[in-house]
C-alpha positions as CSV (number, residue, x, y, z in Angstrom):
1,F,12.2,-5.8,-15.9
2,V,11.6,-3.4,-13.0
3,M,14.7,-2.1,-11.5
4,D,13.5,0.6,-9.1
5,G,11.4,1.0,-6.0
6,S,8.0,0.6,-7.8
7,C,8.0,-3.1,-7.1
8,F,7.4,-2.4,-3.4
9,T,3.7,-2.0,-2.7
10,S,4.1,0.1,0.4
11,S,6.9,2.0,2.2
12,A,8.9,0.2,4.8
13,C,10.1,1.4,8.2
14,Q,13.7,1.1,6.9
15,N,15.4,2.7,3.9
16,P,15.2,0.2,1.0
17,T,18.0,1.8,-1.0
18,L,20.5,-1.1,-0.6
19,T,17.8,-3.7,-1.4
20,I,16.8,-1.7,-4.6
21,M,20.5,-1.5,-5.6
22,A,21.0,-5.2,-5.1
23,L,17.9,-6.1,-7.1
24,A,19.1,-3.8,-9.9
25,V,22.6,-5.4,-10.0
26,R,21.1,-8.9,-10.1
27,S,18.8,-7.9,-12.9
28,C,21.6,-6.4,-14.9
29,D,23.7,-9.5,-14.4
30,Y,20.8,-11.7,-15.7
31,L,20.2,-9.4,-18.6
32,M,23.9,-9.4,-19.6
33,G,23.9,-13.2,-19.5
34,E,20.8,-13.4,-21.7
35,M,22.2,-10.9,-24.2
36,K,25.4,-12.9,-24.5
37,R,23.4,-16.1,-25.2
38,G,21.4,-14.1,-27.8
39,N,18.1,-14.5,-26.1
40,I,17.5,-10.7,-26.0
């Protein structure tokens, strides 16, 4: 799982900090669910 700005291929004209934070939160929620199910 990539949870930082490296998934963006180029820099945008706006600051992507909130988008990166939102993607990290969603990834963590998914990972926690998978850990609870015993899949990870």
